[in-house]
C-alpha positions as CSV (number, residue, x, y, z in Angstrom):
1,M,85.6,259.1,96.0
2,A,82.0,257.2,96.8
3,G,81.8,257.9,93.3
4,S,78.4,260.2,91.3
5,P,75.3,260.2,93.1
6,R,73.5,258.2,90.0
7,R,75.9,254.9,90.6
8,A,75.8,255.7,94.4
9,A,72.1,255.5,94.0
10,G,72.4,251.8,92.3
11,R,74.7,250.6,94.6
12,R,72.6,251.2,97.2
13,L,69.8,249.1,96.0
14,L,72.7,246.4,94.1
15,L,73.8,244.8,96.9
16,P,70.9,244.5,99.3
17,L,68.8,243.1,96.9
18,L,71.0,240.2,95.8
19,C,71.7,239.8,99.2
20,L,68.0,239.1,100.5
21,F,67.0,237.4,96.7
22,F,69.5,234.9,97.6
23,Q,69.4,234.7,101.3
24,G,66.1,233.8,100.5
25,A,65.7,231.9,98.0
26,T,68.7,229.6,100.1
27,A,66.1,229.6,102.7
28,I,63.3,228.5,100.7
29,L,65.9,225.8,99.3
30,F,66.7,224.4,103.0
31,A,63.4,224.3,104.1
32,V,62.4,221.6,101.0
33,F,65.5,219.7,101.4
34,V,67.7,220.3,104.3
35,R,67.9,217.8,107.1
36,Y,70.0,216.4,110.3
37,N,71.7,213.4,109.5
38,H,71.7,209.9,112.4
39,E,73.9,211.7,114.0
40,T,72.5,215.1,114.7
41,D,68.6,213.7,115.3
42,A,67.3,213.1,118.2
43,A,64.8,210.7,117.1
44,L,67.1,208.7,115.3
45,W,70.2,209.2,117.1
46,H,68.3,207.9,120.4
47,W,66.3,205.9,118.7
48,G,69.7,203.8,117.2
49,N,70.4,203.2,121.3
50,H,73.9,205.0,120.7
51,S,76.4,206.1,123.4
52,S,76.6,210.0,123.4
53,A,80.2,209.7,123.4
54,A,80.3,208.1,120.3
55,N,79.3,210.5,118.2
56,E,81.2,211.8,115.6
57,F,81.1,215.1,116.6
58,Y,83.1,214.6,119.5
59,F,86.0,213.6,117.0
60,R,85.8,215.9,114.4
61,Y,84.0,219.3,115.9
62,P,87.2,220.0,117.1
63,S,89.1,220.2,113.9
64,F,86.0,222.6,112.5
65,Q,87.0,224.8,114.4
66,D,90.5,224.9,113.5
67,V,89.3,225.0,109.8
68,H,86.7,227.4,110.9
69,V,89.6,230.2,112.4
70,M,91.2,229.4,109.1
71,I,88.6,230.6,106.9
72,F,87.3,233.8,108.6
73,V,90.5,234.8,110.2
74,G,93.5,233.1,108.0
75,F,92.4,234.2,105.1
76,G,91.2,237.6,106.1
77,F,94.0,239.2,107.5
78,L,96.5,237.2,104.7
79,M,94.3,239.5,102.4
80,A,95.0,242.7,104.0
81,F,97.9,243.9,103.1
82,L,96.8,246.7,100.6
83,Q,97.4,249.9,102.3
84,R,94.0,251.0,101.5
85,Y,91.8,247.9,101.7
86,G,92.1,246.1,104.9
87,F,87.9,246.9,105.7
88,S,86.9,245.4,102.3
89,S,89.8,242.0,102.9
90,V,88.8,241.2,105.9
91,G,85.3,242.4,105.7
92,F,84.6,241.0,102.2
93,T,86.3,237.5,103.3
94,F,83.3,237.7,105.9
95,F,80.8,238.3,103.3
96,L,81.9,236.0,100.9
97,A,82.1,232.6,103.5
98,A,79.3,233.6,105.2
99,F,76.9,232.8,101.9
100,A,79.3,229.9,100.2
101,L,78.8,228.0,103.8
102,Q,75.2,228.2,103.0
103,W,75.2,227.5,99.3
104,S,77.9,224.8,99.2
105,T,76.0,222.7,101.9
106,L,72.9,222.4,99.1
107,I,74.9,221.9,95.7
108,Q,77.5,219.7,97.7
109,G,74.4,218.1,99.9
110,F,72.3,217.3,96.0
111,L,75.7,215.6,94.6
112,H,77.4,213.9,97.5
113,A,74.7,213.6,100.4
114,F,71.0,213.6,98.7
115,H,69.0,210.8,99.9
116,G,65.8,209.7,100.1
117,G,64.4,213.6,98.5
118,H,66.3,215.4,101.3
119,I,70.4,217.2,102.1
120,H,71.6,215.4,105.1
121,V,73.8,217.6,107.2
122,G,75.8,217.0,110.2
123,V,80.0,218.3,111.2
124,E,80.8,216.5,107.6
125,S,79.0,218.5,106.2
126,M,80.1,221.7,107.9
127,I,83.9,221.0,107.3
128,N,83.1,220.5,103.7
129,A,80.8,223.6,103.2
130,D,84.4,225.7,104.6
131,F,86.7,223.6,102.2
132,C,84.9,225.2,99.5
133,A,84.5,228.3,101.0
134,G,88.2,228.6,101.6
135,A,88.2,227.8,97.6
136,V,86.3,230.5,97.1
137,L,88.4,232.9,99.4
138,I,91.7,231.6,97.2
139,S,90.1,232.8,94.4
140,F,88.9,236.7,96.2
141,G,92.7,237.2,95.9
142,A,93.3,237.0,92.4
143,V,90.3,240.0,92.2
144,L,91.3,241.6,95.2
145,G,90.9,245.4,94.6
146,K,89.6,245.2,91.6
147,T,85.8,244.1,92.0
148,G,82.4,245.4,94.2
149,P,80.6,243.0,96.6
150,A,77.9,242.3,94.0
151,Q,80.5,241.1,91.9
152,L,81.7,239.3,94.3
153,L,78.5,237.1,95.6
154,L,78.1,236.1,91.8
155,M,81.8,235.2,91.9
156,A,80.6,232.9,94.8
157,L,77.2,231.5,93.7
158,L,79.4,230.6,89.8
159,E,81.9,229.1,91.6
160,V,80.7,227.1,94.4
161,V,78.3,225.5,91.6
162,L,81.9,225.1,89.5
163,F,83.1,223.4,92.9
164,G,81.2,221.0,93.4
165,V,81.0,219.6,90.0
166,N,84.4,219.6,89.8
167,E,84.7,217.6,93.1
168,F,81.9,215.1,91.6
169,V,84.1,214.6,89.2
170,L,87.3,214.1,91.1
171,L,85.4,212.2,93.8
172,G,83.3,209.7,91.4
173,L,84.4,209.3,87.9
174,L,88.7,209.3,89.0
175,G,88.0,208.1,92.4
176,V,90.0,210.4,94.5
177,R,89.3,209.9,98.6
178,V,88.4,213.0,100.5
179,W,86.7,211.6,103.6
180,A,88.8,207.8,103.9
181,G,87.2,206.7,101.3
182,L,83.6,206.7,99.0
183,G,81.8,204.2,101.8
184,V,82.4,206.3,104.4
185,G,81.2,210.2,104.4
186,W,80.0,210.8,101.0
187,S,78.6,208.3,98.6
188,V,78.4,209.6,94.5
189,P,75.1,208.8,93.3
190,G,75.3,206.5,90.1
191,W,78.5,205.7,91.3
192,G,77.9,201.9,91.7
193,L,77.5,201.3,88.0
194,L,80.1,203.3,86.6
195,S,82.9,201.1,89.1
196,S,82.0,198.1,88.2
197,C,82.6,199.1,84.2
198,V,85.8,201.0,84.9
199,P,87.2,200.4,88.2
200,P,89.0,204.6,89.1
201,P,92.3,204.4,91.1
202,Q,92.2,205.1,94.6
203,V,93.7,208.6,95.2
204,R,94.4,210.0,98.2
205,D,93.1,214.2,98.7
206,A,92.6,214.7,102.1
207,G,94.0,218.5,101.9
208,G,92.3,219.6,98.9
209,S,95.5,220.0,96.5
210,M,93.7,219.0,93.7
211,T,89.8,220.3,94.7
212,I,90.6,223.8,96.9
213,H,93.7,224.7,96.5
214,T,94.8,224.2,92.7
215,F,90.6,224.8,91.8
216,G,90.8,228.0,94.0
217,A,93.4,229.1,92.5
218,Y,93.6,229.1,88.9
219,F,89.3,230.1,89.1
220,G,90.1,233.4,90.2
221,L,93.9,233.4,88.1
222,V,91.3,233.0,84.8
223,L,88.9,235.3,86.6
224,S,91.7,238.1,87.2
225,R,92.2,237.7,83.5
226,V,88.8,238.3,81.8
227,L,88.2,240.9,84.7
228,Y,92.0,243.2,83.4
229,R,90.8,246.5,82.6
230,P,94.3,248.3,81.0
231,R,93.7,251.3,83.2
232,L,93.8,249.5,86.2
233,E,97.3,251.4,86.5
234,K,96.0,254.8,87.4
235,S,94.9,252.6,90.8
236,K,98.7,251.9,91.1
237,H,100.0,253.8,93.7
238,R,97.2,252.3,96.0
239,Q,98.9,248.6,95.4
240,G,101.7,248.7,97.9
241,S,101.6,248.1,101.4
242,V,102.5,249.9,104.4
243,Y,104.2,249.0,107.9
244,H,100.7,247.8,109.7
245,S,99.1,246.0,106.7
246,D,102.1,244.3,106.3
247,L,101.6,243.4,110.1
248,F,97.9,242.4,109.8
249,A,98.8,240.0,107.2
250,M,101.5,238.0,108.9
251,I,98.9,237.4,112.1
252,G,96.2,235.8,108.7
253,T,100.2,234.0,107.9
254,I,100.2,232.7,111.4
255,F,96.6,231.6,111.9
256,L,97.1,229.9,108.6
257,W,100.3,228.3,109.5
258,I,99.3,226.6,112.8
259,F,96.5,225.2,111.9
260,W,97.1,223.5,108.3
261,P,97.5,220.6,109.8
262,S,93.9,220.2,111.1
263,F,93.3,221.5,107.8
264,N,94.4,218.4,106.1
265,S,94.1,215.7,108.6
266,A,89.9,217.1,109.2
267,P,88.5,214.4,107.1
268,T,90.7,211.7,107.2
269,S,89.8,208.7,108.9
270,L,90.0,208.7,112.9
271,G,93.2,207.3,114.4
272,D,96.6,206.6,113.0
273,G,95.6,208.1,109.4
274,Q,93.8,211.5,111.0
275,H,97.3,211.4,113.2
276,R,100.1,210.7,110.3
277,T,98.6,213.2,107.9
278,A,98.8,215.8,110.7
279,L,102.7,214.9,111.2
280,N,103.2,214.9,107.9
281,T,101.9,218.4,107.8
282,Y,103.3,219.8,110.8
283,Y,106.9,218.9,109.7
284,S,106.4,220.1,106.1
285,L,105.3,223.5,107.3
286,T,108.4,224.0,109.4
287,S,110.8,222.5,106.6
288,S,109.7,224.9,104.4
289,T,109.0,228.3,106.6
290,L,113.5,227.8,106.5
291,S,113.7,227.4,102.5
292,T,111.4,230.3,103.1
293,F,113.3,232.4,105.0
294,A,116.4,231.0,103.0
295,L,115.6,231.3,100.0
296,S,114.4,234.7,100.5
297,A,117.5,236.5,102.5
298,L,119.1,235.1,98.9
299,V,117.5,236.7,96.2
300,S,116.7,239.9,97.8
301,R,120.0,242.9,96.2
302,D,121.3,243.8,100.0
303,G,120.3,240.0,101.9
304,R,117.4,241.1,104.1
305,L,113.9,239.9,104.0
306,D,110.6,240.3,102.2
307,M,108.1,239.6,104.0
308,V,105.7,238.8,101.2
309,H,107.7,236.0,100.5
310,I,106.9,235.2,104.9
311,Q,103.5,235.6,104.0
312,N,103.3,233.5,101.4
313,A,105.4,230.7,100.8
314,A,105.7,229.8,104.4
315,L,102.3,228.1,104.1
316,A,104.0,226.4,100.9
317,G,104.4,223.6,103.1
318,G,100.5,223.4,104.2
319,V,99.7,222.6,100.7
320,V,101.7,220.9,98.7
321,V,101.4,217.8,101.2
322,G,97.5,217.9,100.9
323,T,97.2,214.9,98.5
324,S,99.7,213.0,100.3
325,S,99.9,213.5,103.7
326,E,98.4,210.7,104.8
327,M,100.3,208.4,103.2
328,M,103.2,206.8,104.5
329,L,105.4,210.2,103.7
330,T,107.6,209.3,106.5
331,P,109.1,212.5,108.3
332,F,111.9,213.0,106.6
333,G,109.9,212.9,102.9
334,A,107.7,215.4,104.5
335,L,110.2,217.7,105.5
336,A,111.3,217.5,102.0
337,A,107.9,218.0,100.4
338,G,108.2,221.5,102.5
339,F,111.5,222.5,101.8
340,L,111.0,222.4,97.9
341,A,107.7,223.6,98.3
342,G,109.0,226.7,100.3
343,M,111.4,227.6,97.7
344,V,109.8,227.1,94.6
345,S,106.7,229.2,96.0
346,T,109.7,232.0,97.1
347,L,110.9,232.3,93.3
348,G,107.0,232.3,92.2
349,P,106.5,235.9,92.9
350,S,109.0,237.6,90.4
351,L,107.1,235.2,87.5
352,N,104.0,237.7,87.9
353,Q,105.2,241.1,87.7
354,N,104.5,241.2,83.9
355,S,101.2,239.4,84.1
356,K,98.2,241.2,82.6
357,S,96.0,239.1,85.3
358,K,97.8,241.6,88.0
359,T,97.5,239.6,90.7
360,H,98.2,241.2,93.9
361,V,97.8,238.4,96.9
362,V,101.1,236.0,95.9
363,S,99.5,232.6,98.2
364,T,97.4,232.9,95.1
365,T,99.8,231.7,92.7
366,S,101.5,229.2,95.8
367,M,97.7,227.9,96.0
368,G,97.7,227.2,92.8
369,C,102.1,225.7,91.8
370,Q,101.6,223.9,94.9
371,G,98.2,221.9,94.5
372,S,99.7,220.7,91.2
373,W,102.6,219.8,92.1
374,G,101.1,217.9,95.7
375,P,99.0,215.0,93.4
376,S,102.7,214.8,91.9
377,W,104.8,214.0,95.6
378,G,101.7,211.4,95.8
379,S,102.2,209.2,92.6
380,L,99.7,210.7,90.4
381,W,98.2,212.8,88.2
382,L,94.8,214.0,87.7
383,G,95.2,217.2,85.4
384,W,93.1,220.6,87.0
385,P,89.4,221.0,85.9
386,P,88.1,222.7,82.4
387,M,88.9,225.5,81.8
388,K,86.0,226.4,79.7
389,L,83.7,226.0,82.1
390,M,85.6,229.2,84.0
391,E,84.9,231.6,81.0
392,M,81.4,232.0,83.2
393,G,83.1,235.3,84.2
394,L,82.0,236.9,81.8
395,L,78.8,237.0,83.8
396,L,80.3,239.8,86.3
397,K,81.5,241.9,83.3
398,L,77.4,242.9,83.5
399,P,77.2,246.7,83.0
400,C,74.3,246.1,85.7
401,L,76.8,245.2,88.3
402,D,79.0,247.8,90.5
403,Y,82.4,248.4,90.4
404,P,85.0,250.3,91.2
405,S,86.5,252.7,88.5
406,D,89.5,252.2,87.4
407,S,91.4,254.8,89.4
408,Q,89.1,254.3,92.6
409,C,90.7,250.5,92.6
410,Y,91.6,249.2,96.1
411,E,90.0,251.8,98.2
412,D,87.6,251.3,100.9
413,Q,85.9,254.6,100.6
414,V,84.5,253.1,97.7
415,Y,82.4,250.3,99.9
416,W,82.7,250.9,103.3
417,E,82.3,254.0,106.3
418,V,86.0,254.7,106.9
419,P,86.6,256.2,110.1
420,G,88.5,260.1,109.2
421,E,87.0,260.0,105.9
422,H,85.7,263.0,106.9
423,E,88.1,264.6,109.0
424,D,89.3,267.2,106.7
425,T,85.9,269.1,106.5
426,A,85.1,268.8,110.7
427,Q,88.7,270.1,111.5
428,E,88.3,273.1,109.2
429,P,86.8,275.4,111.3
430,L,89.9,275.0,113.6
431,R,91.7,276.1,111.3
432,V,90.4,279.3,110.9
433,E,90.8,282.0,113.6
434,E,87.1,283.6,115.3
435,P,86.9,286.1,117.9
436,D,86.0,285.0,121.2
437,T,82.4,284.0,121.8
438,Q,81.7,287.3,124.2
439,A,79.8,286.2,127.1
């Protein structure tokens, strides 16, 4: 299953070299540019005679914990539905997110928090790095099982840069506000001169419907199309799920569902704005869950529920109010948005059955659909990032990058030591009767 000896030897060197190179380069950039911000640096904090209770850590860190669990546990297990790809789903999520957190700290820092020749980091930069990692993992869902770790690492490298540029455009040129306004949290270099000429519309996107979900979903879909191979049907028998793999995926759904109010409210202004965001997300999620169960039973031929619908469409309520949750949406508005989002996302899988992209995580489509709809619920349409930039995904088709063959996709044994994979060899002596050894 591991392939030819030559290919295995190349795989043994490629991933370690890329990991060591990227980690070394990132460490050097951290040493040169990254510094604690005024709430983290001991000298600056105590010099300002601040009270420890006033440090933003105590207000933001609980939300960061919730978002962190969503990234590593929620997304990891959500994608563990393939019958032979559980190790890769959880393991590569861990791998990609760890790299994206470091790389996005630099990219977002250069674009938003670069002052006095340094990037200043604190709890806010940790939350924003997690948001960027979330976009990368949404894209990962679109190419699940068809790519190798080296390709995924390069995907994360490119996507984090494009994510930062897209976010810079939305925050600066279009005036989208994530961190309670441009004046609080992040600032956009050079915006002062531009804003004096063209005052931007003020748009909220606390939950990242535009910057995270829409970007990640459509980046992944375009990448899936770029990496499409006509002979992937050879691995079609591994694309399905089994009882225990769907159960693991449901664990991911539950984690995401529980912590989504924290995801949407983490970057909002403290006080009524954060309270309102959590409340609106809370009600929207409950409503989307009910509509998902209702429609799942309705569209099936025999009235039975489909676990794929429940795993993904139930989360649509959190995505669809990401843009508008901080507004005076009203509890009824949150329920209405979530109910409609659950209905649309339950019907979504049927639209992908004949797609050449062959995306295997329905939540990718759900994220894109509801992320695109979210801004309209907030009464403004802003459009998507230029798709031409995503054609950089062609770099992932370089011959030197290792990827599973057409007949070995969606299989853990290609890249992981799987317990029991040599069981037949180990058990062979037991199947042959031999005479007892004389004492």
